[in-house]
TORTOR-684497 format. One record per residue (C-alpha): residue number from 1; residue in three letters; x, y, z. Coordinates in steps of 0.5 Angstrom, whole numbers, plus 500, padded with zeros to 3 digits. Layout:
TORTOR-684497
[r NUM; "ALA"; [X; Y; Z]];
...
***
This chain:
TORTOR-684497
[r 1; "MET"; [806; 170; 357]];
[r 2; "THR"; [802; 174; 354]];
[r 3; "ALA"; [800; 171; 348]];
[r 4; "ARG"; [802; 173; 342]];
[r 5; "ARG"; [799; 172; 334]];
[r 6; "TRP"; [802; 173; 328]];
[r 7; "ARG"; [798; 173; 322]];
[r 8; "SER"; [799; 173; 314]];
[r 9; "GLY"; [793; 175; 309]];
[r 10; "GLY"; [792; 174; 302]];
[r 11; "CYS"; [786; 176; 297]];
[r 12; "ALA"; [779; 176; 301]];
[r 13; "ALA"; [773; 174; 298]];
[r 14; "SER"; [766; 175; 301]];
[r 15; "ALA"; [767; 166; 302]];
[r 16; "LEU"; [771; 168; 307]];
[r 17; "ALA"; [767; 169; 313]];
[r 18; "ALA"; [765; 162; 313]];
[r 19; "ILE"; [772; 159; 311]];
[r 20; "VAL"; [773; 163; 318]];
[r 21; "ALA"; [768; 160; 321]];
[r 22; "GLY"; [770; 154; 320]];
[r 23; "LEU"; [777; 155; 323]];
[r 24; "ARG"; [775; 157; 329]];
[r 25; "ARG"; [770; 152; 330]];
[r 26; "GLY"; [776; 146; 329]];
[r 27; "ILE"; [781; 150; 334]];
[r 28; "GLY"; [775; 150; 339]];
[r 29; "GLY"; [774; 143; 338]];
[r 30; "ALA"; [782; 141; 339]];
[r 31; "GLY"; [781; 144; 346]];
[r 32; "ALA"; [785; 151; 344]];
[r 33; "GLY"; [782; 157; 349]];
[r 34; "GLY"; [781; 165; 347]];
[r 35; "GLY"; [780; 168; 341]];
[r 36; "LEU"; [782; 168; 333]];
[r 37; "TRP"; [782; 173; 328]];
[r 38; "LEU"; [784; 171; 320]];
[r 39; "GLY"; [782; 174; 314]];
[r 40; "PRO"; [780; 181; 312]];
[r 41; "PRO"; [783; 187; 316]];
[r 42; "ASP"; [776; 189; 321]];
[r 43; "PRO"; [777; 194; 325]];
[r 44; "ALA"; [776; 191; 331]];
[r 45; "PRO"; [779; 184; 331]];
[r 46; "ALA"; [776; 179; 335]];
[r 47; "GLY"; [781; 177; 342]];
[r 48; "ALA"; [787; 182; 339]];
[r 49; "ALA"; [786; 187; 345]];
[r 50; "ALA"; [790; 183; 350]];
[r 51; "ALA"; [795; 180; 345]];
[r 52; "ARG"; [801; 183; 341]];
[r 53; "LEU"; [799; 182; 334]];
[r 54; "TRP"; [803; 182; 327]];
[r 55; "LEU"; [800; 183; 321]];
[r 56; "ASN"; [803; 181; 314]];
[r 57; "ASP"; [801; 182; 307]];
[r 58; "LEU"; [805; 185; 301]];
[r 59; "ALA"; [803; 192; 303]];
[r 60; "ALA"; [800; 192; 310]];
[r 61; "PRO"; [797; 198; 310]];
[r 62; "ASP"; [796; 201; 317]];
[r 63; "LEU"; [789; 199; 320]];
[r 64; "ALA"; [785; 205; 324]];
[r 65; "GLY"; [784; 202; 332]];
[r 66; "VAL"; [789; 196; 331]];
[r 67; "ALA"; [794; 196; 335]];
[r 68; "ALA"; [799; 191; 331]];
[r 69; "ASP"; [806; 191; 328]];
[r 70; "TYR"; [806; 191; 320]];
[r 71; "LEU"; [810; 186; 316]];
[r 72; "PRO"; [809; 188; 309]];
[r 73; "GLY"; [813; 184; 303]];
[r 74; "ASP"; [813; 177; 302]];
[r 75; "VAL"; [812; 173; 307]];
[r 76; "ALA"; [817; 167; 303]];
[r 77; "ALA"; [822; 173; 305]];
[r 78; "VAL"; [820; 178; 310]];
[r 79; "ALA"; [823; 177; 318]];
[r 80; "LEU"; [818; 173; 322]];
[r 81; "PRO"; [817; 174; 330]];
[r 82; "GLY"; [818; 168; 334]];
[r 83; "ALA"; [815; 164; 339]];
[r 84; "VAL"; [808; 166; 337]];
[r 85; "ASP"; [802; 162; 341]];
[r 86; "LEU"; [799; 163; 334]];
[r 87; "ALA"; [800; 163; 327]];
[r 88; "ALA"; [794; 164; 322]];
[r 89; "SER"; [794; 165; 314]];
[r 90; "ALA"; [788; 166; 310]];
[r 91; "SER"; [787; 165; 303]];
[r 92; "MET"; [794; 167; 302]];
[r 93; "ILE"; [799; 160; 301]];
[r 94; "GLN"; [795; 158; 295]];
[r 95; "TRP"; [799; 164; 291]];
[r 96; "VAL"; [805; 162; 293]];
[r 97; "ALA"; [810; 158; 289]];
[r 98; "ASP"; [813; 154; 293]];
[r 99; "PRO"; [808; 153; 299]];
[r 100; "GLY"; [812; 148; 302]];
[r 101; "LEU"; [818; 153; 303]];
[r 102; "VAL"; [812; 158; 307]];
[r 103; "MET"; [810; 152; 311]];
[r 104; "ALA"; [816; 151; 314]];
[r 105; "ARG"; [818; 159; 316]];
[r 106; "LEU"; [810; 159; 319]];
[r 107; "CYS"; [812; 154; 323]];
[r 108; "ALA"; [818; 156; 326]];
[r 109; "ALA"; [815; 162; 329]];
[r 110; "VAL"; [810; 158; 333]];
[r 111; "ALA"; [812; 156; 340]];
[r 112; "PRO"; [812; 150; 342]];
[r 113; "GLY"; [804; 148; 344]];
[r 114; "GLY"; [803; 153; 341]];
[r 115; "TRP"; [797; 153; 334]];
[r 116; "LEU"; [798; 154; 326]];
[r 117; "ALA"; [791; 155; 322]];
[r 118; "ILE"; [791; 156; 315]];
[r 119; "SER"; [786; 156; 310]];
[r 120; "SER"; [787; 155; 303]];
[r 121; "PHE"; [783; 154; 297]];
[r 122; "ALA"; [783; 146; 294]];
[r 123; "PRO"; [783; 143; 288]];
[r 124; "GLY"; [777; 144; 284]];
[r 125; "HIS"; [776; 151; 286]];
[r 126; "PHE"; [771; 155; 281]];
[r 127; "PRO"; [769; 149; 278]];
[r 128; "GLU"; [764; 153; 274]];
[r 129; "LEU"; [770; 157; 271]];
[r 130; "ARG"; [774; 151; 269]];
[r 131; "GLY"; [768; 148; 266]];
[r 132; "LEU"; [768; 154; 261]];
[r 133; "GLY"; [775; 154; 259]];
[r 134; "SER"; [778; 158; 264]];
[r 135; "ARG"; [786; 158; 264]];
[r 136; "ALA"; [787; 162; 271]];
[r 137; "ALA"; [788; 159; 277]];
[r 138; "ALA"; [793; 160; 283]];
[r 139; "PRO"; [799; 156; 282]];
[r 140; "SER"; [799; 153; 289]];
[r 141; "TYR"; [791; 149; 291]];
[r 142; "LEU"; [792; 144; 296]];
[r 143; "SER"; [788; 139; 300]];
[r 144; "GLY"; [787; 139; 307]];
[r 145; "ALA"; [791; 133; 308]];
[r 146; "GLN"; [796; 136; 302]];
[r 147; "LEU"; [797; 142; 307]];
[r 148; "ALA"; [798; 137; 313]];
[r 149; "ALA"; [803; 133; 309]];
[r 150; "LEU"; [807; 140; 309]];
[r 151; "LEU"; [808; 140; 316]];
[r 152; "PRO"; [815; 138; 319]];
[r 153; "PRO"; [816; 133; 325]];
[r 154; "GLY"; [813; 135; 332]];
[r 155; "TRP"; [807; 138; 330]];
[r 156; "ARG"; [800; 135; 331]];
[r 157; "VAL"; [795; 135; 326]];
[r 158; "ARG"; [788; 136; 330]];
[r 159; "GLY"; [784; 138; 324]];
[r 160; "ALA"; [784; 138; 317]];
[r 161; "GLY"; [779; 138; 310]];
[r 162; "GLU"; [775; 141; 304]];
[r 163; "TRP"; [768; 144; 304]];
[r 164; "ARG"; [765; 147; 298]];
[r 165; "ILE"; [761; 154; 299]];
[r 166; "VAL"; [757; 156; 294]];
[r 167; "LEU"; [755; 164; 291]];
[r 168; "HIS"; [749; 166; 288]];
[r 169; "PHE"; [749; 171; 283]];
[r 170; "PRO"; [743; 174; 279]];
[r 171; "SER"; [747; 174; 273]];
[r 172; "ALA"; [754; 172; 270]];
[r 173; "LEU"; [756; 179; 269]];
[r 174; "GLU"; [755; 179; 277]];
[r 175; "VAL"; [760; 174; 278]];
[r 176; "LEU"; [765; 177; 274]];
[r 177; "ARG"; [765; 183; 278]];
[r 178; "HIS"; [765; 179; 284]];
[r 179; "LEU"; [771; 176; 282]];
[r 180; "ARG"; [774; 184; 280]];
[r 181; "ALA"; [772; 185; 287]];
[r 182; "THR"; [775; 181; 291]];
[r 183; "GLY"; [782; 180; 287]];
[r 184; "VAL"; [781; 174; 284]];
[r 185; "ASN"; [782; 175; 276]];
[r 186; "GLY"; [778; 168; 275]];
[r 187; "CYS"; [778; 169; 267]];
[r 188; "ALA"; [784; 171; 266]];
[r 189; "GLY"; [786; 171; 258]];
[r 190; "GLN"; [780; 168; 256]];
[r 191; "ILE"; [776; 175; 255]];
[r 192; "ARG"; [779; 180; 250]];
[r 193; "SER"; [774; 183; 247]];
[r 194; "PRO"; [766; 185; 247]];
[r 195; "GLY"; [764; 179; 244]];
[r 196; "ALA"; [768; 175; 248]];
[r 197; "LEU"; [765; 177; 254]];
[r 198; "ARG"; [758; 176; 251]];
[r 199; "ASP"; [760; 169; 249]];
[r 200; "PHE"; [762; 168; 256]];
[r 201; "LEU"; [756; 170; 259]];
[r 202; "ALA"; [752; 167; 255]];
[r 203; "ARG"; [755; 161; 256]];
[r 204; "TYR"; [756; 161; 263]];
[r 205; "GLU"; [748; 163; 264]];
[r 206; "ALA"; [745; 157; 260]];
[r 207; "GLY"; [750; 152; 263]];
[r 208; "HIS"; [748; 154; 270]];
[r 209; "GLY"; [743; 159; 270]];
[r 210; "GLY"; [737; 156; 275]];
[r 211; "ALA"; [731; 160; 280]];
[r 212; "ARG"; [737; 162; 285]];
[r 213; "GLY"; [741; 166; 279]];
[r 214; "VAL"; [748; 163; 277]];
[r 215; "PRO"; [753; 160; 282]];
[r 216; "LEU"; [759; 160; 284]];
[r 217; "THR"; [763; 155; 288]];
[r 218; "TYR"; [769; 156; 292]];
[r 219; "VAL"; [772; 150; 294]];
[r 220; "ALA"; [776; 151; 301]];
[r 221; "SER"; [781; 147; 305]];
[r 222; "TRP"; [784; 148; 312]];
[r 223; "LEU"; [789; 145; 317]];
[r 224; "VAL"; [789; 146; 325]];
[r 225; "ALA"; [795; 144; 328]];
[r 226; "ARG"; [799; 144; 335]];
[r 227; "LYS"; [806; 144; 336]];
[r 228; "GLY"; [809; 139; 340]];
***
């Protein structure tokens, strides 16, 4: 059977390369073959050349050089393909209000013997921002164990967990620019004036500044599972 893959993507952070590498290691250790492509759009996704590929995002723009069927829309409602060999999702499920519903839909799309690979963000994500009073957060931060608990009967967990990815920036202002560039509004509702901005930057650098600049810590979660 020709390999068929379906991918659902969410916001792309610069830390995502490390998350994707971790998922690849998880599937490799479980004995899966072939390539896996997750995360931000890439002009030459690994392993996609011989596979039929579906791509979902809220907008799902056509990508130059990528032969795929595009499925724009809400993953909780859009029609999904069936009997795929791999359903992979990177940094998406934390944004949905009902992750159990989405997990059930992804699992239903996978053929017996197929794979599910998910990365998300766990409780404790962005501790530097939370320590400064940020109230912004995705609605469904889940640990690896919590992701695994959403699997329906008939699935075998081949790996799940969390890991921390610490990025460093020359200043707190660069942290905010990073958050804006990656689509994560980590200080929503907090910085509403130039004075509030100066106060936030000063407190961030006073509390977290060091020889390497200032950190921003991603707490990623992941799940690799097989059907049947």
